[in-house]
Structures are given as C-alpha cells and as structure tokens.
C-alpha positions in Angstrom: 34.1 123.4 131.6 36.8 124.9 133.7 38.1 123.0 136.7 37.0 125.8 139.1 33.4 125.4 138.0 33.3 121.8 139.2 35.1 121.9 142.5 33.8 120.8 145.9 35.6 120.4 149.2 38.9 118.7 149.3 38.6 115.0 150.1 40.7 115.4 153.2 38.2 117.8 154.8 35.0 115.9 153.9 33.1 113.9 156.5 30.2 111.9 155.0 28.6 108.6 155.7 25.7 106.9 153.8 22.4 108.0 155.1 20.3 105.4 156.9 17.6 103.5 155.0 14.2 105.4 155.2 11.4 104.0 157.3 8.7 104.4 154.6 9.6 101.3 152.7 7.0 98.7 151.8 7.9 95.1 152.2 4.4 93.7 152.1 3.8 91.7 148.9 0.0 92.1 149.4 0.3 95.8 149.0 2.2 95.8 145.7 -0.2 97.4 143.2 -0.5 96.1 139.6 1.9 97.5 137.1 2.5 97.2 133.4 6.0 97.0 131.9 6.9 98.7 128.6 7.4 96.1 125.9 11.1 95.8 125.4 10.5 94.8 121.8 8.5 97.9 120.9 10.5 100.9 119.7 9.7 104.4 120.8 7.6 105.0 117.6 5.6 101.9 118.2 7.5 99.7 115.7 7.7 96.1 116.8 11.2 94.6 116.8 11.0 91.2 115.2 14.7 90.2 114.5 18.1 90.3 116.1 19.2 92.6 113.2 16.5 95.1 114.0 17.3 94.9 117.7 21.0 95.7 117.1 20.3 98.3 114.5 17.4 100.2 116.1 16.2 99.2 119.6 19.5 98.6 121.3 20.9 102.0 120.3 17.6 103.6 121.3 17.7 102.0 124.8 21.4 102.9 125.4 20.5 106.5 124.6 17.5 106.5 127.0 19.4 105.0 129.9 22.3 107.4 129.3 20.0 110.4 129.2 17.5 109.5 131.9 19.3 107.3 134.5 23.1 107.0 134.5 24.3 109.9 132.5 26.5 110.2 129.4 30.1 109.2 129.3 33.0 110.6 127.2 34.6 108.5 124.5 37.4 106.1 125.5 40.7 107.7 126.3 44.2 106.0 126.2 45.4 104.0 129.1 48.9 103.3 130.2 49.9 100.4 132.4 52.8 100.3 134.9 53.5 97.4 137.2 53.9 98.6 140.8 54.6 95.2 142.4 54.7 91.5 141.7 54.5 88.5 144.1 54.8 85.2 142.3 54.1 83.2 145.5 51.0 84.9 146.8 48.3 82.9 148.6 50.9 80.2 149.5 52.0 79.9 145.9 48.6 79.5 144.4 48.6 82.8 142.5 50.8 85.5 141.1 49.7 88.8 142.5 50.3 92.0 140.6 49.6 95.6 141.5 49.1 97.8 138.5 48.9 101.6 138.1 46.6 102.2 135.2 46.7 105.8 134.0 43.4 106.8 132.3 43.8 109.8 130.0 46.8 112.0 129.5 48.4 114.9 131.3 46.2 117.0 133.5 43.2 115.1 132.1 44.2 111.8 133.7 43.5 109.7 136.7 45.5 106.7 138.1 43.6 103.6 139.0 45.3 101.1 141.3 44.4 97.7 139.9 44.9 94.4 141.8 45.3 91.2 139.8 45.5 87.6 141.0 46.4 85.1 138.3 46.4 81.4 139.0 49.9 79.9 138.7 50.6 77.0 136.4 48.1 78.0 133.7 49.1 76.9 130.2 47.9 80.0 128.5 45.8 83.2 129.0 43.1 82.7 131.6 39.6 84.1 131.9 39.0 86.7 134.6 36.4 88.2 136.9 36.7 92.0 137.1 34.9 94.0 139.7 35.0 97.2 141.9 35.6 97.0 145.6 34.1 99.3 148.2 36.9 100.2 150.6 40.2 99.6 148.9 42.2 96.8 147.4 43.8 96.0 150.7 40.3 94.9 152.0 40.0 92.2 149.4 42.7 89.9 150.9 44.7 90.0 154.1 48.0 89.9 152.2 50.1 92.5 154.1 52.0 93.5 151.0 49.0 94.9 149.2 49.1 98.7 149.2 46.6 100.5 151.5 44.1 102.7 149.6 44.9 106.3 149.4 42.7 109.3 149.5 39.1 109.4 150.8 37.6 106.0 151.8 34.1 105.5 153.2 34.1 105.6 156.9 33.9 102.3 158.8 35.2 102.8 162.3 34.4 99.3 163.5 36.6 97.7 160.9 39.7 99.9 160.7 38.6 103.0 158.7 37.8 105.4 161.6 38.1 108.8 159.8 37.9 108.1 156.1 41.5 106.9 156.2 42.3 103.1 156.0 44.5 101.5 158.6 46.2 98.1 158.8 43.2 96.9 160.8 41.0 97.0 157.7 43.1 94.5 155.7 41.1 91.6 154.4 37.8 92.9 155.9 35.9 92.1 152.7 37.8 89.0 151.8 34.5 87.0 152.1 33.3 88.9 149.0 36.4 88.1 146.9 37.3 84.4 147.1 40.7 84.6 145.4 41.6 81.0 146.2 38.3 79.6 145.0 38.5 81.4 141.7 42.2 80.5 141.2 41.5 76.8 141.8 38.8 77.0 139.1 41.3 78.6 136.7 40.1 82.2 136.8 42.0 85.4 137.5 40.5 88.0 139.8 40.9 91.7 139.0 39.7 94.5 141.2 39.9 98.2 141.6 38.9 100.5 144.4 35.8 102.6 143.6 37.3 105.8 144.9 40.2 105.6 142.4 37.6 105.7 139.6 35.2 108.1 141.3 34.8 108.7 145.0 31.5 107.5 146.4 30.6 110.8 147.8 28.3 113.6 146.7 30.8 116.4 147.3 34.1 114.8 146.1 35.2 116.6 143.1 39.0 116.5 142.9 39.8 112.9 142.2 38.8 110.2 139.7 37.8 110.0 136.1 35.0 112.5 136.2 37.3 115.2 137.5 40.2 114.2 135.2 37.9 114.3 132.2 35.9 117.3 133.3 36.5 119.2 130.1 35.0 116.5 127.9 31.4 117.0 129.0 29.2 119.6 130.7 29.1 118.2 134.2 26.2 120.4 135.3 23.9 119.2 132.6 20.8 117.1 133.4 22.3 114.1 131.6 25.9 114.5 133.0 27.3 111.2 134.2 26.9 110.2 137.8 29.2 107.8 139.8 27.6 104.7 138.4 28.4 105.7 134.8 31.9 106.7 136.0 32.4 103.3 137.6 31.2 101.6 134.5 33.6 103.7 132.4 36.4 102.8 134.7 35.7 99.1 134.3 36.0 99.5 130.6 39.3 101.3 130.9 40.6 98.5 133.2 39.5 96.1 130.5 41.7 98.1 128.1 44.6 97.5 130.5 43.9 93.8 130.7 44.1 93.6 126.9 47.8 94.5 127.4 48.4 91.6 129.8 49.4 88.4 128.0 48.3 86.2 131.0 44.7 87.4 130.7 42.3 86.3 128.0 40.6 89.6 127.5 37.9 88.0 125.3 36.7 86.0 128.4 36.4 88.7 131.1 33.3 88.7 133.2 32.3 91.9 134.9 30.9 91.4 138.4 29.6 93.6 141.1 27.6 93.6 144.4 25.0 96.2 145.3 25.9 99.6 143.8 28.7 97.9 141.9 26.2 95.4 140.6 24.4 98.3 139.0 27.8 99.5 137.6 28.6 96.1 136.3 25.3 95.8 134.4 25.7 99.3 132.9 29.3 98.6 131.9 28.4 95.4 130.1 25.4 97.0 128.5 27.7 99.7 127.0 30.8 97.7 126.3 30.2 94.4 124.4 33.7 93.2 125.0 32.6 92.0 128.4 31.7 88.3 127.8 29.5 87.9 130.9 27.9 90.2 133.5 27.1 89.2 137.1 25.1 91.4 139.5 24.5 90.5 143.1 21.9 92.4 145.1 21.9 95.2 142.6 18.3 96.2 143.4 16.9 99.6 142.5 18.4 101.0 139.2 20.1 97.6 138.8 18.2 94.4 138.1 15.1 95.3 140.1 12.0 96.5 138.3 11.4 100.2 139.1 7.6 100.0 138.6 7.3 97.3 141.2 6.6 99.2 144.5 8.5 97.0 146.9 11.7 97.7 148.7 13.9 100.5 147.6 12.4 102.9 145.1 13.7 105.7 142.9 12.8 108.4 145.5 14.8 106.5 148.2 17.9 106.0 146.1 18.1 109.5 144.5 17.6 111.1 148.0 20.3 109.0 149.7 22.8 108.7 146.8 22.1 111.6 144.4 25.6 111.5 143.0 25.1 108.0 141.6 22.8 109.2 138.8 22.3 112.0 136.3 20.0 114.8 137.5 17.3 113.7 135.1 16.7 110.5 137.0 15.6 112.4 140.0 12.5 113.5 138.2 11.2 109.9 138.3 11.0 109.8 142.1 7.5 108.5 142.9 6.9 108.6 139.2 8.4 105.3 138.0 5.4 104.7 135.7 6.7 107.7 133.6 9.9 106.0 132.8 10.0 105.1 129.1 11.6 101.8 130.0 12.2 99.6 133.0 15.2 97.7 134.2 14.4 94.5 132.2 15.6 96.6 129.3 19.0 97.0 130.9 19.3 93.2 131.2 18.1 92.9 127.6 21.0 95.2 126.4 23.4 92.4 127.3 21.8 90.0 124.7 22.9 87.6 123.4 25.7 87.5 126.0 25.0 85.6 129.3 24.0 87.6 132.4 23.7 86.2 135.9 21.6 87.8 138.7 22.1 86.7 142.3 19.6 87.5 145.0 19.3 86.8 148.7 16.1 85.8 150.5 16.3 88.4 153.3 17.5 91.2 151.1 14.0 92.7 150.7 15.5 96.1 150.1 16.9 94.9 146.8 13.6 93.0 146.0 14.6 89.5 145.0 11.3 88.9 143.3 11.5 92.2 141.3 15.0 91.1 140.1 13.6 87.7 138.9 10.7 89.4 137.2 13.2 91.6 135.3 15.0 88.5 134.1 11.8 87.0 132.9 10.8 90.1 131.0 14.2 90.4 129.3 14.1 86.9 127.9 12.2 87.7 124.7 15.2 89.6 123.5 17.4 86.5 123.9 14.8 84.6 121.9 15.5 87.0 118.9 19.0 85.6 118.9 17.8 82.0 119.1 18.8 81.7 122.8 16.7 81.0 125.8 16.8 83.4 128.7 15.0 82.1 131.8 11.6 80.5 132.3 10.5 79.8 135.8 7.5 80.8 137.9 8.4 83.1 140.8 6.5 80.8 143.1 8.6 77.9 142.1 11.9 79.4 143.2 13.8 77.4 145.8 16.8 78.6 147.7 20.3 77.6 146.6 19.1 76.4 143.1 20.3 78.0 139.9 17.7 78.7 137.2 17.8 79.8 133.6 20.0 79.4 130.5 21.5 82.6 129.1 19.9 84.6 131.9 20.9 82.9 135.1 19.3 83.5 138.6 19.6 82.1 142.1 18.4 83.1 145.5 20.3 82.1 148.6 19.4 82.3 152.3 20.7 85.4 154.2 20.9 89.1 153.6 22.6 91.7 151.5 26.1 90.4 150.6 28.0 88.4 148.0 29.6 85.2 149.4 31.4 82.1 148.3 28.0 80.4 148.1 27.1 82.8 145.4 30.4 82.3 143.5 29.8 78.5 143.3 26.6 79.2 141.2 28.4 81.9 139.2 31.3 79.6 138.4 29.0 76.9 137.2 27.2 79.4 135.0 30.5 80.8 133.6 31.8 77.3 132.8 28.5 76.4 131.1 28.8 79.4 128.8 32.6 79.2 128.5 32.5 83.0 128.9 32.1 83.3 125.2 34.0 85.8 123.1 32.0 88.9 122.3 32.0 91.9 120.0 33.4 95.5 119.9 33.8 98.2 122.4 31.3 101.1 122.9 
C-alpha cells in the first residue's frame, strides 16, 4: 500500500502514555471458573500428533499460521541487513567488557529502518561467546549509566520522574533500567549482552506510523488487513534481524543466542523464538496475557484488557476474542510448545498477579507433552508445591520470586543456571 495510506501523526507531535490498569480485574483464585484447554497434540482436523516428525511436518506449521492470523499478525519475509559500527570502547565497565554501538540497517533504500544496537562482549574470551539478546523499553542509554552510550532518538515513552519528561530522553534517564540489564553479571559468566530500543524497531504507540520496520516495509503487506502485524510481531521480526547482524560479528557465537524479554517484550521474545528456530533459548519474564499466561484462565489481565489498552500490539483479529477466550482455537501453552525441543524459561513474580504466575506455570505444564515427543522432559511440578526462589523443570524452566512486575539480577541467576545446564544448544534454520 502507498505510504500516504498508512500515516499517522508525526512522532514529535504525539502525546501518549499507557492507559492505567482497569478496575474490573479478578485476582480471587476462588472465583476462577473451570476451563478446558485445547489439546496441543490434536490437529485442527482431529488427527492426534504422535511423533516429533508429525509435529514438525503438520502441527507446528498449523499453530504458527493460527498465531499469525489470530493474535500477532503476519510478518514479511526476511530482508537484508547491513551492519555499521558507530562506536567502540574496549575498556567499558572498568575494563570488564568491550562495548560496541552498531547501526543495523534493515531493508534497502526507502524501505529500510535503522536499529541502534548496543553490544557488551566480555573481554578476554578465547573464542566466540554466547549472548542474551533483548529489547529495552526506553532507549539503549537506560540500560547502563555509561555516559558514552548514545541517547535514544525519536519518540520515547514518557517518564517524567526519570528523565523523559516530554517523550524526549535526557541525561537524567541514563541507567534508569540498569537493574534489568546486569551487564557485569552476564560478562562475568561469559555471556555477551545485546539490546535494541523498542522504538527503533516499532514505536510503542498506537498512532506512530513514520518510523520503524512496519513503516519501512509498508509495501510488503496490507497493513489494514485483519491479520496485519502488530507491534509484537514487529518487535519479534526486529529481533530476528538483529540476530542476522550478530551472525556477522566474529566475537558472538550466533548459534548460542538466547532471546530474552520482560513484560511486553517477553511476549515478543516468545513469538520471535517460535518463528525463528535459530534462537537457541527463549526467556520470558512476567509476559502474562498473550505471553506465557493461559488466556482461558480468568485471572489477572485478560484479552479484553490488553486489546483495549494496547490495541497496536496485536493484529485486529485478536480483538474479536475479548471476553471470548474460549473461542480461541488454541491457548498460550501452544506458543511455548512451538519452541520444542529447544529450552524455554518462564520467570514469574509472587505479587505480579496481573501477569498471573499460576497461569504461566499451568501453560508450562500443558506444553510439556510436546517436549516428550522429542524425548525430552518439560516440567512436572504441582502448582501447590511451588516455593519462592526455586527453579523447576528440565527443558521448560520456571521460577517464582518474591516481589512484583520486574526482571532483576535475582531472576538472571536462575536464568544463567538454566542456560549453562542446556549449553544454549545449537538449533535449526530461520523462519
């Protein structure tokens, strides 16, 4: 479609903040009605899937199609990426890491977008290192207080109390989310950290239309269709294009890249790993509704809440399931199952009832039969047996920590142990 047909207000004129959480949210476990999950091992025509070969040949493609059509939206094929080094500091973090800033151009000519990618690589490694790759919410400069990291450009979600008073970042916002990105902890464990600002891939705004990959690639798909990609699909697509760029960096072992995300970016991380089997591991923290949480379980955030507050995250078709979750031809356990046989880790927090920690665990349990097809165990633990700060599971990992909606160093300790146990195994081809 022509550019003029998909054009909203310019980012510099838009004033928008996330709507508050609604009051009509049920947090009472006693009021959760019974529900029945679709059997992830039964195809749409009723055929039972009984082997890994049948899963890969039939059920997996079917579920990818359903999630694309009904939840996240379709994405265009991969486009070329070009990598340019914008800056290098070989003594960052007091000499612990080499920090690189990359400009990754996705696409060509007018149909291109530039992603600013921040890379921290541990110094002294004897060969290519594994990496954690994730999207940050407010700009690369918020990941670490390093004054040399470039401030984000363009529209940034407003956060007046932390240095983003009018959708424009200031020096005061440097390092404000460093607690979510433990660079030094990961480097000491031998892992690189790679991150990109969400707004470079696709602005987290229902009216932003002149920046990012959806705008750059606007001629590839009908962006007004019911199954047109939303922001989560765009973010997932961007993560795959950053992985394309990492394949060009000799210091990164691109076969051992874990995709990680918190909250909305946990949803994007799971969808990216479901679509792109090059990701060796997926980690989602507090991903909640349309992430790891079961949609049919009426607890915490539900489809009606999320599609009202963040309509731009999903394709239009998903909105039809507001208060009709039982009509979905799948549930979110199928999203986790799409990662099989690769390892996946789900992190919850005790007080993060909005994201429904129990609903996330139940999805893990319901995805486990697919891992069994591959001769691998998923997770087997009673919800009543869960203790705080204890990791559970094998190829599907889970923990619940005290506290609320966040991702912290305490979560990364569990994630690192899980990653080491599975050696972030090499995986298959791109999708």
